[in-house]
C-alpha positions in Angstrom: -108.4 -123.7 4.4 -105.1 -123.7 6.4 -106.8 -121.6 9.0 -109.7 -124.2 9.2 -107.3 -127.0 9.4 -105.4 -125.2 12.2 -108.7 -124.6 14.1 -109.8 -128.1 13.9 -106.4 -129.4 15.2 -106.4 -127.0 17.9 -110.0 -127.7 19.1 -109.2 -131.5 18.8 -106.2 -131.3 21.2 -107.9 -128.8 23.4 -110.8 -131.2 23.8 -108.4 -134.1 24.7 -106.5 -132.0 27.2 -109.9 -130.8 28.9 -111.2 -134.3 29.1 -107.8 -135.7 30.6 -107.7 -132.8 33.1 -111.2 -133.3 34.4 -110.4 -136.8 35.3 -107.8 -135.7 37.5 -110.0 -133.0 39.4 -110.2 -134.2 43.2 -111.9 -133.0 46.3 -110.6 -134.2 49.8 -110.6 -134.0 53.6 -107.5 -133.6 55.7 -106.3 -133.3 59.2 -103.8 -130.4 60.1 -101.7 -129.3 63.0 -100.8 -125.6 63.4 -97.7 -124.4 65.3 -99.1 -121.0 66.0 -102.7 -121.9 67.1 -101.0 -125.3 68.9 -104.2 -127.0 67.7 -105.4 -130.0 65.4 -107.8 -128.8 62.5 -110.0 -130.4 60.2 -110.4 -129.3 56.5 -111.5 -129.9 52.9 -109.8 -129.1 49.8 -110.0 -129.5 46.1 -107.6 -129.8 43.2 -108.3 -128.5 39.8 -105.8 -129.1 37.0 -105.2 -126.2 34.5 -101.9 -127.3 32.8 -99.8 -130.4 32.6 -98.0 -130.0 35.8 -99.9 -127.0 37.2 -103.2 -127.1 39.3 -105.3 -124.8 41.5 -106.0 -126.0 45.2 -108.5 -124.1 47.3 -108.9 -125.2 50.9 -110.5 -124.5 54.3 -109.1 -125.4 57.6 -110.9 -125.1 60.9 -109.0 -125.7 63.9 -110.5 -127.2 67.0 -111.5 -124.6 69.8 -109.3 -124.3 72.6 -109.2 -122.6 76.1 -106.4 -120.4 76.4 -105.7 -117.8 79.1 -109.3 -118.7 80.7 -111.0 -117.8 77.1 -112.1 -119.7 73.9 -110.0 -119.4 70.9 -111.3 -120.0 67.5 -109.3 -120.2 64.4 -110.0 -120.9 60.8 -108.2 -120.2 57.4 -109.1 -120.1 53.7 -106.4 -121.0 51.3 -106.1 -120.3 47.5 -102.8 -122.4 46.3 -101.1 -123.2 43.0 -99.6 -126.6 42.9 -96.7 -127.2 40.5 -95.9 -131.0 40.3 -92.2 -131.6 40.0 -92.7 -135.3 39.6 -96.0 -136.8 38.7 -95.9 -140.6 37.8 -98.2 -143.5 38.7 -96.9 -144.0 42.0 -95.9 -140.3 43.3 -96.8 -136.7 42.8 -94.5 -134.4 44.5 -95.4 -130.8 44.2 -94.3 -127.3 45.3 -97.2 -125.1 46.5 -97.5 -121.2 46.8 -100.7 -119.1 47.4 -102.8 -116.7 49.4 -104.1 -117.2 52.9 -106.8 -115.7 55.0 -106.9 -116.5 58.7 -109.5 -115.6 60.9 -109.1 -115.6 65.0 -111.7 -114.8 67.5 -111.2 -114.8 71.2 -113.9 -114.8 73.9 -113.0 -114.1 77.5 -114.7 -113.6 80.7 -118.1 -114.5 82.2 -121.1 -112.7 80.3 -122.6 -111.7 83.6 -119.5 -109.4 84.3 -119.2 -108.2 80.6 -117.1 -110.6 79.0 -114.6 -109.5 76.2 -114.6 -110.8 72.5 -112.0 -109.7 69.9 -111.5 -110.9 66.4 -109.3 -110.2 63.7 -108.7 -111.5 60.0 -105.3 -111.2 58.1 -104.1 -112.1 54.7 -100.8 -114.0 54.2 -98.9 -116.0 51.7 -98.5 -119.8 51.9 -95.2 -121.5 50.8 -94.6 -125.1 51.1 -94.7 -128.6 49.5 -96.8 -131.8 49.2 -96.9 -135.4 47.9 -99.7 -137.5 46.5 -99.3 -141.3 47.0 -101.2 -143.0 44.2 -102.5 -146.2 45.6 -105.9 -146.5 43.8 -107.5 -144.8 40.9 -110.1 -143.1 43.0 -108.5 -142.5 46.4 -105.2 -140.7 47.0 -103.9 -140.2 50.3 -101.4 -137.0 50.6 -99.3 -135.2 53.1 -98.5 -131.5 53.1 -96.4 -128.9 54.8 -96.7 -125.2 54.4 -95.4 -122.0 56.1 -98.0 -119.3 56.5 -96.1 -115.9 56.2 -98.3 -113.7 58.3 -98.1 -111.8 61.6 -96.3 -114.5 63.8 -96.0 -116.9 61.1 -97.3 -120.6 61.4 -96.1 -123.8 60.1 -99.1 -126.2 59.1 -98.4 -129.9 58.9 -101.4 -131.8 57.0 -102.5 -135.3 55.7 -105.6 -136.7 54.2 -107.2 -138.3 51.3 -108.4 -137.1 47.8 -111.1 -138.6 45.8 -111.1 -138.3 42.2 -114.1 -137.0 40.4 
């Protein structure tokens, strides 16, 4: 009887937590600036709560191509971060972030008629940073983020955007 009662209590509280966590799931769009690529990028992100103060936040950023050294530079990155909320009240959510990064860079140089050169490379790195959600409405949340990507050469990424609650 005790086992059934404990199981019922466990499932009741788990159901309450899961239903409240699903209300906080968000998807968003953002603009970024990378100091190493020296370009503005656009991206998409999501935030999936897994514990009271912890969420998982995947993101994709595509930096707008630029001409460098007579060639074209293309740069994009995929991120998988964990956000830990130090402050999470009705007006502000302040979090630290850490996670994995995959950066892909390709460079096309020269005229195809003369045998142009194309090179590409992908690297894994680590993200460390912080961010803030500004809770102004129940469905739309502006946010700002700063992170440092620990990778060859390193890169500071500044970002801002909006997240939409699902």
